[in-house]
N, C-alpha and C positions, 0 to 999 in steps of 0.2 A: 477382879479374881477373887476378892475377899468374899464374894457373894457364893462361891463353890463350897458346899458343905460336905467335906470328905467322909464325915461321921455318917452320912445318909447312905452310904453305900454299903454293901454286903461284904465287899472285899476291896482292898487297894492293892494294886499290883504296881510295884516300883521297878523300873527298868535301871538295874543298879550296877555301875560300873565299879563303884568303890571310889570313885573321884569325889572331889569336893562338892561338885554341884548336886550329884545325886545323893550325897550324904547330908548336905544342907536340906534338901526336899525331905528327905526322911525325918530329920530333927525338927522341921516345920510342922510336918503332919503330927507328929507327936505332941508339939506344943498346942496344936488345935484340939487335941483330946482323942484323936484315933486310938483306938485299942490296938495294943500289938498284935493281939490274936487276929485282927481283920487286915493285917499287913503281910503281903507276900514280897520278898525280894527276888527278882528274876535276874540272874546272870548269865549272859552270853559267853561262852568259852570260843573265842575267835580262831583258836587253833584246834578245836575240837578236843578229844581226848587223847589225842597223840602228842608227839613231841612238840614242844613250843618252838615257833619261829618267830612270830610277830609280836605277840603280846608279852607282858610281864608274867613270869612264871609264879610269882608270889600272889598275883591278884585273888584267885580263887580261894586261897587260905585266908588272905585278910578280909575278904569279903564274908566268909563263914565265921570268922571271929568276931565281925561286927554283927551278924545275924544272932550269933549265940549271945552276945553282950546285951542286945536289946530284946531277945526272946522272940524273935521272929523266924518266920518260915522262909526257907531259902530253897529256890529250885533252879536248876542249871538246864541250859539249852544249848544246842550247838548243831552246825551243818555237819554232817559225817564226813570225817577226814579233814574237817576244817579249812584253813586258809591254803595249805599245800594242795590239797587235792582240788579244791575249786581252781586255783591258780593254774595247776597241770592239766586241767580238763581238755581232752583232745577227742572229739568225735564221740563223747558220751554226754548223758544228761547230767545237770545240775545233781549234786547227790542230794539224799533225803535229810530231812530234819529230825533230830532226836530231842525228846524233852521229858524232864523228870515229872512224874505225877504223883499227888498224895496218895500213898498207900495203893498203888498200882505200878505195874511194870513199866518200862520206857515207852513214851509215846512216840509215834511214827508219822511222818507225813512227806508227801513228794517223791521225789526220787525217779519218777516215770516220764519226765518231760521229754522233749526233743533234744536228740543229741547237739552239742555245740562245742565251740573251741574257745579257750581263753588264752592259755600259754604266755600271759603277759601279767604283771602287777598292776593292781588298780592303779589309776594315775590321778594326780591333783586336779580336781575339777568340781564344780557346783552340780554337773549332771550326774546323777547316781548311776547311770547305765555305764559310765565311765569309771567314778569311783565306785566300782562294784562291791567292795568291801562292806560299806554300811549296809546296803540292802541284803546283800546275800548273806552275811554273817551275823546281823544284828536285828535291823528291822522286820525282814521276812521271818526270822527265827521267833521272835516274840509272837508275831501274828499266828504263825502255825501252831504255837503251843497253846494259844487261846482258843483258835478254831477247832483244834483236835481234842479237846476236853468238855465232855458234856456238861461238867459242873458249872462251866461259865455260861450254861444256857439257863440257868436258874439265878434269880436275884439281879442285882446291878453290880457292875464291876467299872471302878476308876482306875485307869492307867495314868500313872504319873512318870513323867521324864523331866530331866533337868537342864533344859536348855536356857539359856539366858541372853537375852536381846544385846547385852553389852559386848558379847563375843563375836558378833559380825552383823553386817547389814541384813544378811539373809535371814539370820535368826531373829532380827528385830522385827521380821515381817510374819513371824509365826503368830498363830492364834493361841491366846492364852487357854482357852477352853474350847473344845469342838467333839464331836463324835469320832471315836477312835475308828480305824480303818477296819477293824473287825466287827464293828457294830451292824446287826442286821436285824430281821425278824426273828430271829432265833436268840440272838444275844443282845444284852443292853450294855454297852460299853462305851463310856466317855473318857477322853483323853485331857488330861490336866497338866499344864506346865507352871507348877506353883511359884518358881523362883524366876520366871522369865523377866521381871523387872527388877530383880535383885542385882546389886553391884557385887564385884568380888570382895569389896570390904565388908560387906554384910554377910557373905557366905563365910569368910574366914572368922569373923565376929562370932557368928553361931558355933561354928566349930570349936573355938577357943572357949566359949562359955560351957560347952559339954566336955571340953578337956579330951576330945577324941583324938588319938594319934592319926595324924593324916598317912594316906599310904606312902610307901618309902620314895616314890618317884618324886613326889614334891620336895623331900628333904635331899634328894640327889641333883636337884636343880631344875627339874620339869616343872612348867608353870601349868600343865594341862595333864591330866590322866586320860591318855588313849592307849593304843597299844605302845609298848616300848618301841618299836621300829615303826612308828605311824608314817605313812606315805607324805604327811604334812611336815614331817621332823626338819628343823633347823639346822643349820650348819654346826652349832654348838652340840644340838643333840646327837647328830650322827658322829661327831669326833669323838663324843664321849661314849657312844656305843662301842666305836672301834677301839677304844682303849681297854673299855671294862669288859666287854663281850665280844671278842675278837672273832669267834667262831661264827656266831650268828651274823655280824657284819659281814664276813667273808662269804657267807652262803647267799645272803641278800645281794651282795655286790656281784656275785658270778650268775645268779638267777637273772638280775637285771640285764646284765651283758649278754647272756645266752638269748634273752627274748628279743634283743635289738631295739629296746624302747626302754628309756629312762624314767622312773617314776615321776620325778618333776622335770618337766619337758626341757628346761634351760641346763640342766646338770645331773650327772649320776650321783649316786651316793657317795663315791669315792671322792668326786670333785666337791660335794657339800662338805665332806669331813675335812678335806684339805683347806676349805675356807674357815672352818670353826676352829674354836678353843674349847677344849672340854671343860665341863662345868667344874669349877674349883671344889663346890660342895661334894661332888661326886668323888672326886680324887682323894678327898680328905677322909672320906667315910668307907674304907674298903670292906669293913665287916656289914655295913648297911648294903652296900652295893651286892656283896655275895647273898644277903638275904634276899634281896629282890629278885636275884636269879635263882634262887630255890622254890620249894613248893611246900614248906613247913612254916607255919607263922609262930614265932617264939617270943614275940613283944607283948607287953600289956596294952590293951587296947585304951585304956586311960594313961594318959602322958602328964606326969607331975614333976616338975613344972612344965606347963605347955609353952611351946616357942612356934614363932611363925615359922614355916618351914622356908628353905632357901629360894625354893622355886616359886613361892608367891608373889604375885604382880610383876611376873617375868614377862618374858618375850610371848607372844601369842602364836603358836605354832598348832593350828588345828582348822577344822572346816569353816569356810567363809559363809 
């Protein structure tokens, strides 16, 4: 992996969730000498521009604060209507994708496909047609943003993502470097996973050295930054959501019941929450829990003194 020279590319696009691994990848690129003006953060709005259901409401503002701190360009992209509209789809095509462009109006792609039916949550599965949230709201969205802009047809683009082999056997089989799915005769796009062989210890050590304040989810006890209401959520996470964010928990439980199929095949979110104990760190920090449920970032990006968050090295509740 060290043979990849990110400085040789005209632009580096980071699929940036605001989580520890994409943050570690960003810091590593800066360590390698990539100029901030060559880096673009691309953040996917899982719930679109509408009311938040699944994701952490604070994440876009946290990501924007990081982009401002490092002097980086930030672009948002999303599926029109977000998670709710795609889940409620009944006899209509998958909604179009919208993406921000440099100095131009919103770009648009798709929306004219065949009609279809979802009417259910994505389920825990390695099969992305079953775990449809990952492709429909993230992977396909970035691909559409790259394909839909002529600026990516000039020069060379490096797409960076933050998967780590330590997270799961499936991720351990990922290639560290390969052509990106959008690479074609019109676009030269490579895909690099620079932290694929990193341990969690190395990730946190690099963040600690930079003294960057982690996303609030980690301080509240979450070990991974995905959606707040990730379908892979553990009993402890669902129990915490039920206590801290009861309205969101109630909507998800009601939608799950109405669909006739639970997100995790063995149990409903109510059953999972009944088995779990809320994260003590979340209960002990009501102000931080409230911040995470809002849309305004009010904390410094630099944390002095820096402390390892409560969720670090915790349970692994994420894709396999």
